C-alpha positions as CSV (number, residue, x, y, z in Angstrom):
1,M,104.9,-36.5,45.6
2,E,106.5,-34.8,42.6
3,S,104.5,-37.1,40.2
4,I,101.3,-36.1,42.0
5,L,102.0,-32.4,41.7
6,F,103.0,-32.9,38.0
7,T,99.7,-34.7,37.3
8,I,97.7,-31.9,39.0
9,S,99.6,-29.3,37.1
10,I,98.9,-31.0,33.8
11,F,95.2,-31.3,34.6
12,F,94.8,-27.6,35.4
13,L,96.9,-26.7,32.3
14,L,94.5,-28.7,30.1
15,F,91.4,-27.4,31.9
16,N,92.4,-23.7,31.5
17,S,93.7,-24.0,27.9
18,I,90.8,-26.0,26.4
19,G,88.4,-23.0,26.9
20,T,86.8,-21.9,23.6
21,A,88.0,-25.0,21.8
22,G,86.2,-27.1,24.3
23,E,83.0,-25.2,23.7
24,L,83.3,-25.8,20.0
25,L,83.9,-29.5,20.5
26,I,80.7,-29.7,22.5
27,N,78.6,-27.8,20.0
28,K,79.9,-29.9,17.1
29,V,78.9,-33.2,18.7
30,S,75.9,-34.5,16.8
31,A,72.5,-34.9,18.4
32,N,72.9,-38.7,17.9
33,S,75.7,-38.8,20.5
34,S,75.1,-35.7,22.6
35,D,73.7,-37.7,25.6
36,V,77.0,-39.6,26.0
37,F,79.6,-36.8,26.2
38,P,83.1,-37.8,27.3
39,N,83.8,-36.2,30.7
40,T,86.5,-34.1,29.3
41,F,84.1,-32.4,26.9
42,V,81.8,-31.6,29.9
43,L,84.6,-30.1,31.9
44,A,85.8,-28.1,28.9
45,N,82.8,-25.7,29.2
46,N,81.9,-26.0,32.8
47,K,80.4,-22.5,32.9
48,F,77.4,-23.7,30.9
49,T,77.4,-27.4,31.5
50,P,74.1,-28.3,33.2
51,Y,74.3,-30.7,36.2
52,R,71.8,-32.2,38.6
53,L,71.7,-30.5,42.0
54,Q,72.8,-32.7,44.8
55,G,70.1,-34.5,46.6
56,T,67.5,-34.3,43.8
57,E,65.4,-37.3,43.1
58,D,65.0,-38.8,39.6
59,F,62.2,-37.4,37.5
60,D,59.0,-39.3,38.2
61,S,57.5,-40.1,34.8
62,K,54.6,-42.2,36.0
63,N,52.1,-39.5,35.2
64,I,53.5,-38.7,31.7
65,T,51.3,-40.2,29.0
66,A,53.7,-39.4,26.1
67,Q,55.1,-42.5,24.5
68,S,58.4,-40.6,23.9
69,F,59.8,-37.5,25.4
70,L,63.2,-35.7,25.4
71,V,64.6,-32.5,27.1
72,V,67.8,-31.1,25.6
73,D,70.1,-28.3,26.8
74,E,70.7,-26.0,23.8
75,K,74.3,-24.8,24.7
76,T,75.7,-28.3,25.1
77,G,73.2,-30.5,23.3
78,R,73.1,-32.7,26.4
79,F,70.0,-34.9,26.9
80,L,68.8,-34.1,30.4
81,E,65.6,-36.2,30.6
82,K,64.5,-38.8,28.1
83,N,62.3,-41.8,27.4
84,N,62.0,-44.0,24.3
85,I,63.8,-41.4,22.3
86,Q,64.7,-43.8,19.4
87,E,61.2,-45.1,19.0
88,V,59.9,-44.3,15.5
89,H,56.6,-42.4,15.8
90,S,54.2,-40.7,13.5
91,I,54.8,-36.9,13.7
92,A,51.7,-35.3,12.1
93,S,52.0,-31.6,11.7
94,I,55.6,-31.4,13.1
95,T,56.2,-32.2,9.4
96,K,55.4,-28.6,8.6
97,L,58.7,-27.4,10.2
98,M,60.7,-29.3,7.6
99,S,58.3,-28.2,4.8
100,V,58.8,-24.5,5.6
101,L,62.6,-24.9,6.0
102,V,62.9,-26.5,2.6
103,W,60.6,-23.9,1.0
104,L,62.7,-21.1,2.4
105,E,65.8,-22.8,0.9
106,V,64.2,-23.4,-2.5
107,L,62.3,-20.2,-3.0
108,G,62.1,-18.0,0.2
109,D,60.3,-15.0,-1.4
110,L,57.9,-14.1,1.3
111,N,56.3,-11.4,-0.9
112,Q,55.6,-13.7,-3.8
113,E,51.9,-13.5,-4.9
114,V,50.2,-16.9,-4.9
115,V,46.9,-17.7,-6.4
116,I,45.0,-20.3,-4.3
117,K,43.8,-23.3,-6.3
118,A,41.1,-25.9,-5.4
119,E,43.9,-28.5,-5.5
120,D,45.5,-26.9,-2.5
121,Y,42.6,-27.8,-0.2
122,R,43.5,-30.5,2.4
123,E,41.2,-32.0,5.1
124,G,41.7,-31.2,8.8
125,G,41.2,-27.8,10.4
126,I,39.7,-24.6,9.0
127,A,40.0,-23.5,5.4
128,Y,41.3,-20.0,5.7
129,F,41.8,-19.5,1.9
130,I,39.3,-19.6,-1.0
131,A,40.2,-20.9,-4.5
132,G,40.9,-17.9,-6.8
133,E,42.1,-15.6,-4.1
134,H,45.5,-14.0,-4.3
135,V,47.6,-14.0,-1.2
136,L,51.3,-13.4,-0.3
137,A,53.6,-16.3,0.5
138,K,54.2,-14.9,3.9
139,D,50.5,-15.3,4.7
140,L,50.6,-19.0,3.7
141,L,53.8,-19.5,5.8
142,N,52.3,-17.8,8.9
143,V,49.0,-19.5,8.7
144,G,50.6,-22.8,8.0
145,L,52.8,-22.6,11.1
146,V,50.7,-20.6,13.5
147,A,47.3,-22.3,12.8
148,S,48.9,-25.4,11.4
149,S,46.8,-25.1,8.2
150,N,47.3,-28.0,5.9
151,S,45.9,-26.2,2.9
152,A,48.3,-23.2,3.5
153,I,51.3,-25.5,3.5
154,A,50.0,-27.3,0.3
155,A,49.7,-24.0,-1.5
156,L,53.1,-22.9,-0.2
157,V,54.7,-26.1,-1.5
158,R,53.1,-25.6,-4.9
159,S,54.4,-22.1,-5.1
160,S,57.9,-23.5,-5.1
161,G,57.5,-24.6,-8.7
162,L,58.3,-28.2,-7.8
163,T,56.0,-31.1,-7.9
164,E,54.9,-32.4,-4.5
165,A,57.0,-35.5,-5.1
166,E,60.1,-33.4,-5.9
167,F,59.6,-31.3,-2.9
168,V,59.1,-34.2,-0.5
169,G,62.3,-35.7,-2.0
170,L,64.2,-32.6,-0.9
171,M,62.7,-32.9,2.6
172,N,64.0,-36.4,2.9
173,K,67.4,-35.4,1.4
174,T,67.7,-32.6,3.9
175,A,66.8,-35.0,6.8
176,R,69.5,-37.4,5.7
177,S,72.1,-34.6,5.4
178,W,71.4,-33.7,9.1
179,G,71.7,-37.3,10.3
180,M,68.0,-38.0,10.6
181,D,68.3,-41.5,9.3
182,N,65.0,-42.8,10.9
183,T,62.9,-39.9,9.6
184,V,60.7,-40.3,6.6
185,F,58.4,-37.9,4.8
186,V,55.8,-39.0,2.2
187,E,53.9,-35.6,2.0
188,P,54.4,-32.1,3.3
189,T,51.5,-31.4,5.6
190,G,51.6,-34.2,8.2
191,L,48.3,-35.7,7.3
192,N,49.8,-39.0,6.4
193,A,50.7,-41.3,9.3
194,K,53.8,-42.5,7.3
195,N,55.5,-39.3,8.1
196,V,57.7,-40.6,10.9
197,S,60.6,-39.7,13.1
198,T,62.0,-40.1,16.6
199,A,62.2,-37.7,19.6
200,R,66.0,-37.8,19.2
201,E,65.9,-36.8,15.5
202,L,63.1,-34.2,16.0
203,Y,65.5,-32.3,18.3
204,I,67.7,-31.8,15.2
205,L,64.7,-30.5,13.3
206,A,63.6,-28.2,16.1
207,R,67.1,-26.8,16.5
208,E,67.2,-25.9,12.8
209,A,63.6,-24.5,12.7
210,F,63.6,-22.5,16.0
211,N,66.9,-20.8,15.0
212,N,65.9,-20.0,11.5
213,K,65.6,-16.2,11.2
214,V,62.2,-16.3,9.6
215,M,60.6,-19.2,11.5
216,K,61.7,-18.2,15.0
217,D,59.6,-15.1,14.8
218,V,56.5,-16.9,13.4
219,L,56.6,-19.7,15.9
220,V,56.0,-17.5,18.9
221,K,53.1,-15.5,17.5
222,E,49.9,-16.0,19.5
223,G,47.9,-15.1,16.4
224,Y,48.2,-13.8,12.9
225,S,46.0,-11.6,10.7
226,F,46.1,-11.3,6.9
227,Q,44.1,-9.8,4.1
228,P,43.7,-11.5,0.7
229,I,44.9,-9.1,-2.1
230,G,42.1,-7.0,-3.4
231,K,39.7,-7.9,-0.6
232,S,38.6,-5.8,2.3
233,V,38.1,-8.8,4.6
234,V,40.7,-9.4,7.3
235,R,41.1,-13.0,8.5
236,S,42.7,-14.0,11.8
237,V,44.1,-17.2,13.2
238,K,45.2,-18.3,16.6
239,N,48.2,-20.4,17.5
240,T,47.7,-24.0,18.3
241,N,50.3,-23.8,21.0
242,W,48.2,-23.2,24.2
243,L,51.3,-22.6,26.4
244,L,52.0,-19.3,24.7
245,G,51.6,-16.5,27.3
246,N,50.8,-19.1,30.0
247,T,54.2,-19.9,31.5
248,S,55.9,-18.3,34.5
249,N,59.3,-20.0,34.9
250,Y,60.4,-19.7,31.3
251,K,59.7,-17.8,28.1
252,I,58.6,-19.7,25.0
253,V,60.9,-19.0,22.1
254,G,59.5,-21.6,19.7
255,G,56.8,-24.3,19.5
256,K,54.9,-26.5,17.1
257,T,52.0,-28.9,17.7
258,G,51.0,-32.0,15.7
259,Y,48.1,-34.4,15.8
260,I,46.4,-37.1,13.8
261,E,44.6,-40.1,15.2
262,E,47.6,-42.4,14.5
263,S,50.2,-40.1,16.1
264,G,48.4,-39.0,19.3
265,Y,49.2,-35.5,20.5
266,N,52.7,-34.3,19.7
267,F,54.5,-31.1,20.7
268,I,57.9,-29.5,20.3
269,I,58.8,-26.4,22.4
270,K,61.9,-24.3,23.1
271,G,61.8,-22.5,26.5
272,Y,64.3,-19.9,27.9
273,N,64.9,-19.3,31.6
274,K,66.5,-15.9,32.2
275,E,67.9,-16.7,35.7
276,K,69.7,-19.8,34.3
277,D,70.4,-18.2,31.0
278,A,69.5,-21.5,29.4
279,N,67.3,-22.7,26.6
280,L,65.7,-26.2,26.6
281,Y,64.2,-28.1,23.7
282,T,61.4,-30.4,24.7
283,I,59.9,-33.0,22.5
284,I,56.6,-34.8,23.4
285,L,55.3,-37.6,21.1
286,G,52.1,-39.6,21.5
287,S,50.6,-37.8,24.5
288,E,47.1,-38.9,25.5
289,N,45.1,-35.8,24.8
290,I,45.2,-32.2,23.6
291,E,45.8,-30.8,27.1
292,S,48.3,-33.5,28.3
293,R,50.9,-32.7,25.7
294,F,51.1,-29.1,27.0
295,N,51.0,-30.1,30.6
296,E,53.6,-32.7,30.2
297,A,56.0,-30.4,28.3
298,D,55.5,-27.8,31.0
299,I,56.1,-30.3,33.8
300,L,59.4,-31.5,32.2
301,I,60.7,-28.0,31.5
302,N,60.0,-26.7,34.9
303,W,61.4,-29.8,36.6
304,V,64.7,-29.5,34.7
305,F,65.1,-25.8,35.3
306,D,64.3,-26.4,39.0
307,N,66.7,-29.4,39.4
308,Y,69.6,-28.5,37.3
309,S,72.2,-25.8,37.5
310,W,74.2,-24.2,34.7
311,K,76.9,-22.7,36.8
312,L,79.3,-24.0,39.4
């Protein structure tokens, strides 16, 4: 009897004392192992550890067309729903998240004046800039992320003073430093199908991008307007994220689309539920069409918020 009481006492001592330290342990576990937390780590931060509500059935993925998907809780980094998360996949314009992160690190002067050159033009989408125009770097960054403009990102990369090869080298170096070992970039816009990653590793990229002080404000804009320097014309773009302003169970706090023929329809989103006080990262890769990527992300986010609790 004494041994049982002693064991119980030790358990509660450890449980109560681990507190903040336990929370730090959870947050420091890399995304590559966050779906296999030891039980002690889960107990350490029980206030915020999401768990499935009793009696809920498993998520039915039969109507999900995405080749890979992943839903991650931000506070603990736990993978709550997943499928084929280590499958290497062409990522298309999701690439732009890393391009902008590296540009902000290399240069980061949003008020730098940039002269548009003919060499900046890239296929795909609308050309919002004309060769010879003077614009601010912040306009290139906003149009590159909000409207997913390939030409805007190409001009932004050129403004760094590095060659494209040097810049892409930094993108790959950054990816390796974050443990994104299956991620490869060959150019900065996402037009090349050889830009590849996995759902698991794109969670790392999303975490960095959606918490960046500059990018987090840009990635939730429904639109953006700018005026080339010295011109009276005002040009406006709309966000490629159709879910913005169209969700009821959560608030979108970050998102980026991507598509080329080889990749299918990709989407990364971060959603916040006030009642649960929780953020979810959701990665969709290789969905069937332009609408399905948004519908499938929305279904996954709502299902997790409806079927998980973040408090005992």
